[in-house]
LUMMAR-205458 format. One line per 5 residues: their letters; for each residue x, y, z of N, C-alpha, C. Coordinates in steps of 0.1 Angstrom, whole numbers. Example, Ala and Ser with C-alpha at 12.3 -4.5 7.8 and 13.67 -1.06 7.14 Angstrom:
2
as = 132 -57 78 123 -45 78 132 -33 78 ~ 128 -22 71 137 -11 71 129 0 79
# end
This chain:
86
mfiel = 52 -1103 1237 44 -1116 1237 30 -1112 1242 ~ 20 -1119 1236 6 -1117 1240 1 -1130 1245 ~ -9 -1129 1254 -15 -1141 1260 -30 -1139 1259 ~ -37 -1150 1256 -51 -1150 1255 -57 -1154 1269 ~ -66 -1146 1274 -72 -1148 1287 -84 -1157 1286
kdksi = -90 -1161 1297 -102 -1170 1297 -114 -1163 1290 ~ -115 -1150 1291 -126 -1143 1285 -124 -1140 1271 ~ -114 -1146 1264 -110 -1145 1250 -104 -1131 1247 ~ -101 -1123 1257 -94 -1110 1255 -79 -1113 1254 ~ -72 -1104 1248 -57 -1106 1247 -50 -1095 1255
krlsp = -40 -1100 1262 -32 -1091 1271 -17 -1091 1266 ~ -11 -1080 1266 3 -1079 1263 11 -1081 1276 ~ 21 -1089 1275 30 -1092 1287 43 -1084 1286 ~ 48 -1080 1297 61 -1074 1298 71 -1085 1294 ~ 83 -1081 1290 93 -1091 1286 96 -1101 1297
vkaik = 97 -1097 1309 100 -1106 1320 88 -1115 1323 ~ 76 -1110 1322 64 -1118 1324 63 -1128 1313 ~ 67 -1124 1301 66 -1133 1289 76 -1145 1291 ~ 88 -1142 1297 98 -1152 1299 92 -1162 1310 ~ 86 -1156 1320 80 -1165 1331 69 -1174 1325
akcld = 61 -1168 1316 51 -1177 1310 57 -1188 1301 ~ 68 -1185 1294 75 -1195 1286 81 -1206 1295 ~ 86 -1202 1307 92 -1212 1316 81 -1221 1322 ~ 69 -1215 1325 58 -1223 1329 53 -1232 1318 ~ 53 -1228 1306 50 -1237 1295 60 -1248 1294
csgas = 73 -1245 1295 83 -1255 1294 82 -1265 1305 ~ 78 -1261 1317 78 -1270 1328 65 -1277 1330 ~ 56 -1276 1321 43 -1283 1322 34 -1276 1332 ~ 35 -1262 1332 26 -1254 1340 28 -1256 1355 ~ 40 -1261 1359 43 -1263 1373 52 -1252 1379
kkevr = 47 -1244 1388 55 -1234 1394 67 -1240 1402 ~ 65 -1251 1408 75 -1258 1415 87 -1262 1405 ~ 83 -1267 1394 93 -1271 1384 101 -1259 1379 ~ 94 -1248 1378 101 -1236 1373 112 -1232 1384 ~ 108 -1232 1397 117 -1228 1407 129 -1238 1408
eciiq = 126 -1251 1406 136 -1261 1407 143 -1265 1393 ~ 142 -1256 1384 147 -1259 1370 162 -1262 1371 ~ 165 -1273 1363 179 -1278 1363 186 -1273 1350 ~ 180 -1267 1341 186 -1263 1329 192 -1249 1330 ~ 204 -1249 1337 210 -1236 1341 217 -1229 1329
dcply = 219 -1237 1318 225 -1230 1306 215 -1224 1297 ~ 202 -1225 1301 191 -1218 1293 193 -1203 1294 ~ 192 -1196 1283 193 -1181 1285 182 -1175 1293 ~ 171 -1182 1295 160 -1176 1302 161 -1179 1317 ~ 170 -1188 1321 171 -1193 1335 172 -1182 1345
pfrlg = 180 -1171 1344 180 -1161 1354 167 -1153 1356 ~ 158 -1153 1345 146 -1146 1345 134 -1154 1348 ~ 136 -1167 1351 125 -1177 1351 114 -1174 1362 ~ 118 -1167 1373 109 -1164 1384 102 -1151 1383 ~ 103 -1144 1371 96 -1132 1368 103 -1120 1374
knpnr = 116 -1121 1376 124 -1110 1381 136 -1107 1372 ~ 140 -1095 1370 151 -1092 1362 163 -1091 1371 ~ 173 -1100 1370 184 -1100 1379 194 -1089 1376 ~ 193 -1082 1365 201 -1071 1361 196 -1058 1366 ~ 184 -1058 1371 179 -1045 1376 184 -1043 1390
klkkn = 189 -1031 1392 195 -1028 1405 184 -1020 1413 ~ 184 -1022 1426 175 -1015 1435 181 -1000 1436 ~ 172 -991 1438 176 -977 1440 182 -976 1454 ~ 191 -967 1456 199 -966 1468 190 -963 1480 ~ 179 -956 1478 170 -952 1489 158 -961 1490
svstt = 157 -971 1482 146 -980 1482 145 -989 1494 ~ 134 -993 1498 132 -1002 1510 125 -1014 1505 ~ 130 -1026 1509 125 -1039 1505 111 -1041 1511 ~ 104 -1050 1505 90 -1053 1510 91 -1058 1524 ~ 100 -1066 1528 101 -1071 1542 104 -1060 1551
ekksi = 113 -1050 1547 116 -1039 1555 103 -1030 1557 ~ 95 -1029 1546 83 -1021 1547 73 -1027 1557 ~ 72 -1040 1557 63 -1047 1566 67 -1045 1580 ~ 81 -1047 1583 85 -1046 1596 84 -1031 1601 ~ 86 -1022 1593 85 -1007 1596 70 -1005 1600
gkveh = 61 -1010 1591 47 -1008 1594 42 -1014 1607 ~ 48 -1025 1610 44 -1032 1623 49 -1023 1635 ~ 61 -1018 1634 67 -1010 1644 59 -997 1646 ~ 56 -990 1635 48 -978 1635 34 -981 1641 ~ 28 -992 1637 15 -995 1642 15 -998 1657
kavle = 25 -1005 1661 27 -1008 1676 29 -995 1683 ~ 37 -986 1678 40 -973 1685 27 -965 1686 ~ 19 -965 1676 6 -957 1676 -3 -963 1687 ~ -4 -977 1687 -12 -983 1697 -8 -980 1711 ~ 6 -980 1713 11 -978 1727 9 -964 1731
tslfe = 11 -954 1722 9 -940 1726 -6 -937 1728 ~ -15 -943 1721 -29 -941 1723 -34 -947 1736 ~ -28 -958 1740 -32 -964 1753 -27 -955 1765 ~ -15 -949 1764 -10 -942 1775 -15 -928 1776 ~ -21 -923 1765 -26 -909 1765 -40 -908 1773
k = -46 -919 1775 -59 -919 1782 -58 -919 1797
# end
């Protein structure tokens, strides 16, 4: 699927993003309506949020929330060690 941008250029969408665009079109461009969609028998329903539910995470992958919490811990540890070294 292709989409025309404001500057009249054309951009090709990935299949999942094309489905998300179709869901936005169906819901009257309301993200809230897409999230709260009641048409569960629609074949696009599992993909409506722009994620592929069939895609599995890699075994060693770290989620975004885990990355954020790890980053906070590492940052805190660096601050604490730099304060005690002086």
